DRENPA-3360 file (N, C-alpha, C; in nm, 2 decimals, always signed):
BEGIN
1 = MANMDYPG = -0.80/-0.13/-1.29/-0.76/-0.20/-1.17/-0.61/-0.13/-1.15 ~ -0.56/-0.07/-1.01/-0.42/-0.05/-0.96/-0.31/-0.16/-0.99 ~ -0.21/-0.13/-1.04/-0.13/-0.21/-1.06/-0.09/-0.25/-0.89 ~ -0.10/-0.39/-0.88/-0.05/-0.45/-0.71/+0.08/-0.47/-0.69 ~ +0.15/-0.45/-0.81/+0.28/-0.43/-0.77/+0.40/-0.32/-0.77 ~ +0.34/-0.22/-0.82/+0.44/-0.12/-0.81/+0.33/-0.02/-0.87 ~ +0.34/+0.13/-0.78/+0.23/+0.23/-0.81/+0.28/+0.34/-0.89 ~ +0.43/+0.35/-0.89/+0.47/+0.48/-0.97/+0.60/+0.45/-1.05;
9 = PCPSCGGI = +0.68/+0.52/-1.09/+0.67/+0.64/-1.08/+0.61/+0.73/-1.20 ~ +0.63/+0.86/-1.20/+0.56/+0.94/-1.31/+0.64/+0.91/-1.46 ~ +0.49/+0.92/-1.53/+0.51/+0.89/-1.68/+0.62/+1.03/-1.78 ~ +0.58/+1.13/-1.71/+0.65/+1.24/-1.75/+0.79/+1.24/-1.73 ~ +0.85/+1.19/-1.64/+0.98/+1.23/-1.61/+1.07/+1.03/-1.61 ~ +1.20/+1.04/-1.62/+1.26/+0.92/-1.61/+1.25/+0.87/-1.51 ~ +1.17/+0.89/-1.40/+1.15/+0.85/-1.27/+1.15/+0.95/-1.20 ~ +1.12/+0.97/-1.05/+1.15/+1.09/-0.97/+1.25/+1.11/-0.93;
17 = DGCSAGVS = +1.33/+1.02/-0.92/+1.49/+1.03/-0.90/+1.58/+1.13/-1.05 ~ +1.50/+1.11/-1.15/+1.55/+1.19/-1.27/+1.53/+1.32/-1.29 ~ +1.41/+1.37/-1.23/+1.34/+1.48/-1.24/+1.44/+1.61/-1.14 ~ +1.41/+1.71/-1.22/+1.47/+1.80/-1.18/+1.43/+1.86/-1.03 ~ +1.48/+1.94/-0.95/+1.43/+2.00/-0.87/+1.31/+2.11/-0.86 ~ +1.22/+2.14/-0.76/+1.11/+2.21/-0.81/+0.99/+2.15/-0.83 ~ +0.93/+2.20/-0.92/+0.76/+2.17/-0.98/+0.75/+2.05/-1.00 ~ +0.85/+2.05/-1.10/+0.85/+1.88/-1.15/+0.89/+1.77/-1.08;
25 = KEEAVKHY = +0.93/+1.81/-0.98/+1.00/+1.68/-0.88/+0.84/+1.67/-0.81 ~ +0.79/+1.77/-0.75/+0.69/+1.78/-0.67/+0.56/+1.74/-0.70 ~ +0.53/+1.74/-0.87/+0.43/+1.68/-1.00/+0.48/+1.52/-0.98 ~ +0.60/+1.47/-0.96/+0.64/+1.35/-1.00/+0.60/+1.25/-0.87 ~ +0.63/+1.32/-0.72/+0.59/+1.26/-0.60/+0.42/+1.28/-0.59 ~ +0.40/+1.35/-0.63/+0.23/+1.37/-0.63/+0.19/+1.26/-0.71 ~ +0.23/+1.24/-0.81/+0.17/+1.15/-0.92/+0.21/+0.99/-0.86 ~ +0.31/+0.95/-0.81/+0.34/+0.87/-0.75/+0.24/+0.82/-0.65;
33 = CQGLEMEL = +0.23/+0.91/-0.54/+0.12/+0.91/-0.43/-0.01/+0.87/-0.47 ~ -0.03/+0.96/-0.60/-0.15/+0.87/-0.65/-0.21/+0.76/-0.68 ~ -0.10/+0.71/-0.76/-0.06/+0.55/-0.77/-0.07/+0.44/-0.63 ~ +0.03/+0.54/-0.53/-0.01/+0.44/-0.41/-0.11/+0.44/-0.35 ~ -0.23/+0.56/-0.36/-0.33/+0.56/-0.32/-0.40/+0.47/-0.36 ~ -0.44/+0.45/-0.53/-0.51/+0.38/-0.58/-0.48/+0.21/-0.55 ~ -0.37/+0.20/-0.51/-0.32/+0.07/-0.50/-0.36/+0.04/-0.32 ~ -0.36/+0.14/-0.21/-0.43/+0.12/-0.11/-0.61/+0.12/-0.15;
41 = NAWKARLY = -0.64/+0.20/-0.19/-0.77/+0.18/-0.23/-0.81/+0.03/-0.25 ~ -0.76/-0.01/-0.34/-0.76/-0.17/-0.37/-0.76/-0.26/-0.24 ~ -0.66/-0.26/-0.17/-0.61/-0.32/-0.07/-0.75/-0.30/+0.03 ~ -0.78/-0.18/+0.01/-0.88/-0.17/+0.13/-1.02/-0.26/+0.10 ~ -1.08/-0.23/-0.01/-1.16/-0.31/-0.09/-1.13/-0.45/-0.04 ~ -1.02/-0.51/-0.07/-1.01/-0.64/-0.06/-1.04/-0.69/+0.09 ~ -0.95/-0.63/+0.14/-0.98/-0.63/+0.32/-1.15/-0.59/+0.35 ~ -1.20/-0.49/+0.30/-1.35/-0.50/+0.35/-1.43/-0.65/+0.29;
49 = DVLVEVGN = -1.37/-0.68/+0.22/-1.43/-0.82/+0.16/-1.39/-0.92/+0.24 ~ -1.30/-0.94/+0.29/-1.24/-1.07/+0.39/-1.32/-1.03/+0.56 ~ -1.32/-0.89/+0.58/-1.39/-0.87/+0.71/-1.54/-0.92/+0.66 ~ -1.61/-0.90/+0.56/-1.76/-0.95/+0.55/-1.75/-1.09/+0.57 ~ -1.65/-1.18/+0.48/-1.66/-1.32/+0.51/-1.64/-1.35/+0.62 ~ -1.55/-1.32/+0.74/-1.50/-1.33/+0.86/-1.61/-1.34/+0.95 ~ -1.69/-1.23/+0.94/-1.81/-1.21/+1.01/-1.88/-1.32/+1.02 ~ -1.88/-1.37/+0.89/-2.00/-1.50/+0.90/-1.95/-1.68/+0.92;
57 = LNAADQEK = -1.81/-1.67/+0.99/-1.73/-1.76/+1.02/-1.80/-1.80/+1.17 ~ -1.74/-1.92/+1.22/-1.77/-1.94/+1.33/-1.62/-1.90/+1.42 ~ -1.65/-1.89/+1.56/-1.58/-1.78/+1.67/-1.45/-1.86/+1.65 ~ -1.43/-1.96/+1.66/-1.27/-2.04/+1.64/-1.22/-2.02/+1.53 ~ -1.26/-2.00/+1.39/-1.21/-1.96/+1.28/-1.18/-1.80/+1.26 ~ -1.26/-1.73/+1.35/-1.25/-1.60/+1.35/-1.11/-1.55/+1.42 ~ -1.12/-1.66/+1.57/-0.98/-1.63/+1.62/-0.86/-1.64/+1.54 ~ -0.87/-1.75/+1.45/-0.75/-1.81/+1.34/-0.73/-1.67/+1.28;
65 = VSDTLTLI = -0.79/-1.59/+1.21/-0.76/-1.52/+1.14/-0.75/-1.37/+1.16 ~ -0.79/-1.34/+1.34/-0.78/-1.20/+1.42/-0.65/-1.13/+1.37 ~ -0.52/-1.21/+1.40/-0.41/-1.14/+1.41/-0.34/-1.12/+1.29 ~ -0.39/-1.21/+1.18/-0.35/-1.18/+1.03/-0.40/-1.05/+1.00 ~ -0.55/-1.02/+1.01/-0.65/-0.91/+0.99/-0.56/-0.79/+1.07 ~ -0.55/-0.78/+1.19/-0.46/-0.69/+1.26/-0.36/-0.64/+1.21 ~ -0.28/-0.78/+1.15/-0.15/-0.71/+1.05/-0.18/-0.63/+0.93 ~ -0.29/-0.70/+0.87/-0.32/-0.63/+0.74/-0.35/-0.47/+0.76;
73 = KSTVKEIE = -0.44/-0.45/+0.86/-0.46/-0.33/+0.91/-0.39/-0.23/+0.92 ~ -0.28/-0.27/+1.01/-0.16/-0.20/+1.05/-0.07/-0.18/+0.94 ~ -0.06/-0.28/+0.86/+0.04/-0.22/+0.74/-0.05/-0.12/+0.62 ~ -0.14/-0.14/+0.62/-0.22/-0.05/+0.54/-0.19/+0.12/+0.61 ~ -0.20/+0.08/+0.74/-0.21/+0.26/+0.80/-0.05/+0.27/+0.78 ~ +0.05/+0.20/+0.80/+0.20/+0.22/+0.79/+0.23/+0.31/+0.64 ~ +0.15/+0.23/+0.53/+0.16/+0.28/+0.39/+0.13/+0.41/+0.37 ~ +0.01/+0.39/+0.42/-0.07/+0.55/+0.46/+0.04/+0.65/+0.52;
81 = AVRDQMLE = +0.08/+0.61/+0.59/+0.18/+0.76/+0.67/+0.33/+0.78/+0.58 ~ +0.36/+0.67/+0.52/+0.49/+0.68/+0.43/+0.45/+0.79/+0.31 ~ +0.30/+0.76/+0.26/+0.26/+0.82/+0.19/+0.26/+0.98/+0.21 ~ +0.19/+0.99/+0.30/+0.14/+1.12/+0.37/+0.29/+1.21/+0.39 ~ +0.38/+1.10/+0.47/+0.54/+1.23/+0.44/+0.60/+1.24/+0.34 ~ +0.57/+1.12/+0.20/+0.60/+1.16/+0.09/+0.55/+1.30/+0.04 ~ +0.43/+1.31/+0.06/+0.35/+1.45/+0.02/+0.39/+1.53/+0.11 ~ +0.44/+1.55/+0.24/+0.46/+1.65/+0.28/+0.62/+1.71/+0.28;
89 = VCPTSLTD = +0.70/+1.59/+0.23/+0.86/+1.61/+0.24/+0.89/+1.68/+0.12 ~ +0.84/+1.57/+0.01/+0.88/+1.56/-0.12/+1.02/+1.54/-0.15 ~ +1.05/+1.40/-0.11/+1.19/+1.36/-0.11/+1.26/+1.39/-0.24 ~ +1.40/+1.39/-0.20/+1.49/+1.41/-0.35/+1.53/+1.27/-0.40 ~ +1.48/+1.16/-0.34/+1.53/+1.01/-0.34/+1.41/+0.92/-0.32 ~ +1.33/+0.83/-0.42/+1.29/+0.72/-0.34/+1.31/+0.61/-0.30 ~ +1.47/+0.59/-0.31/+1.51/+0.46/-0.30/+1.46/+0.42/-0.18 ~ +1.51/+0.45/-0.10/+1.44/+0.43/+0.06/+1.29/+0.43/+0.07;
97 = QESELGGK = +1.20/+0.52/+0.03/+1.07/+0.48/+0.03/+1.02/+0.37/-0.06 ~ +1.07/+0.36/-0.16/+0.99/+0.24/-0.25/+1.05/+0.10/-0.20 ~ +1.18/+0.08/-0.13/+1.20/-0.06/-0.09/+1.13/-0.06/+0.02 ~ +1.09/+0.05/+0.11/+1.02/+0.02/+0.23/+0.86/-0.01/+0.19 ~ +0.81/+0.05/+0.11/+0.69/+0.01/+0.01/+0.63/-0.13/-0.01 ~ +0.76/-0.19/-0.08/+0.74/-0.26/-0.15/+0.76/-0.35/-0.06 ~ +0.83/-0.38/+0.04/+0.84/-0.47/+0.16/+0.68/-0.49/+0.25 ~ +0.65/-0.35/+0.26/+0.50/-0.36/+0.32/+0.42/-0.40/+0.20;
105 = LQQLRVNY = +0.40/-0.38/+0.10/+0.32/-0.41/+0.01/+0.29/-0.59/-0.01 ~ +0.45/-0.67/+0.01/+0.44/-0.77/-0.01/+0.39/-0.86/+0.12 ~ +0.42/-0.79/+0.26/+0.35/-0.80/+0.37/+0.20/-0.86/+0.37 ~ +0.12/-0.73/+0.29/+0.00/-0.71/+0.24/-0.04/-0.86/+0.15 ~ +0.02/-0.89/+0.06/+0.00/-1.01/-0.03/-0.01/-1.14/+0.07 ~ +0.10/-1.15/+0.16/+0.14/-1.25/+0.26/-0.02/-1.30/+0.33 ~ -0.04/-1.17/+0.40/-0.12/-1.17/+0.50/-0.27/-1.19/+0.44 ~ -0.27/-1.15/+0.35/-0.42/-1.13/+0.28/-0.42/-1.32/+0.23;
113 = TKALQVI = -0.34/-1.37/+0.21/-0.33/-1.51/+0.12/-0.35/-1.59/+0.25 ~ -0.30/-1.57/+0.41/-0.32/-1.62/+0.52/-0.44/-1.61/+0.55 ~ -0.53/-1.51/+0.52/-0.66/-1.49/+0.56/-0.76/-1.59/+0.46 ~ -0.73/-1.57/+0.33/-0.80/-1.64/+0.27/-0.81/-1.77/+0.29 ~ -0.70/-1.84/+0.34/-0.67/-1.98/+0.35/-0.76/-2.01/+0.45 ~ -0.81/-1.92/+0.58/-0.89/-1.96/+0.65/-1.03/-1.95/+0.61 ~ -1.08/-1.89/+0.53/-1.22/-1.82/+0.48/-1.22/-1.96/+0.40;
% end
């Protein structure tokens, strides 16, 4: 199962910021994004499970959780956008992206927990 707390960086470098420019940095970013992709897939599976359960709820409970589900879906899309940008740009430093992704993953955890409380 994917590490739900931290998807990267590559094991072959001392971290992406420590990789030399060029191919090794591109590989490090690619590896980081693959880890992030695994984590996103795990969250999507969890979201699917929640959506199935919400479908079985009464209308009042579905209404309670609808905003939370919308937040979860949008956060996943935001994480995907950051990942796509990282693959396209191959940043020289991931400090900003790592803090942004960490915050978004925390939002996923919080909203997922809220959804489970209703279910």
